N, C-alpha and C positions, 0 to 999 in steps of 0.2 A: 205447083212446081217448087222444088226446093232449090237452094242456092247452088249446090253442086251440079244439079241437072242443068240449071240455067247457064252456068259457066261452061259446061261441056257442049252446049248447043249453040249453033249460029243464031244471032239475034233477029234474023229476018222475021217479019211479021209481028214483032214486039213493038211496044210504044217507043217513041223517040227517047224518052227518059231511060227506059230499060236498055235500049240499044247503046246509048251513050255510056251507061254504067258498065256494060259489057266491054265496049272498046277501051274505056279508061283502064279497066282491070287488065286488059290485054296489052296495055302500054301505049295506046294510041290516043293521047290526050287531045290532039288536034282534031282527029276524026270525031271524037266524042263531043267536043265543043261545037263543031259545025252542025251536029244534029240538033242542037238546042236553040236554034235561032227563032223558032216559033214559040211565043210566050204562052205557056199554060202553067198552072200551079206546079205540076210535077216537073216539067222542064225547068222552070225557074229554080226549084229546089235542087235539082241535079246540077244546074248551071252554077248555083252558089257553091255546092260541094266542089265542083271542078276548079273554081277560082280559089277555093281554100287549098286544094291540092297544089295549085300553082304558086301559092304563097301570097296572092293578091287579096289580102284580107279586107281591104276597103271595098273592092269590087264584089267580093263574096258577100259582104254585109248588105250591099245594095240588092243582090239577088235573093238573099234570105228575106229581106223586107218585102220584096215583090211576091215571094212565095208564101208570105205570112208565116214564116218559121223562125224560131229563135236561132241565133248563132250558137252552134253546139260547142260544148266544152269537152266533148269526148274525142278520142283519137280519130284520125281519118279512117282507119280500118273499121272502127266501131260505127262511125257514121255511115260508111258504105254499106255495112251489114244492115243497119237500121233502115236505110232507104230501100235497099233491095227487098228486104223482108216485107215492108209495107206495100211496095209497088206490086210485088208478086202476089201478096194476099189479096190486093184489090182486083187483080186479074182473075182470081179463081172463081 
């Protein structure tokens, strides 16, 4: 599935990480954050991203470490695209 199709489709049946990215992109940060309470590498990565969106860089750093991912230097939009591309490719 490509990003455009993903965004046009309700996230039911997708992983929690993908659902969270969908809800964040639709403007519901709180709903996205609530989806990520179970710790998995993908959830932790998206959790980190959400705290970066929120501007809580200290908390974001904690979640990037848990996800074993570097803190990105790219824009939020570029990071969102990188995460979604990797997660969608993993689901193919």
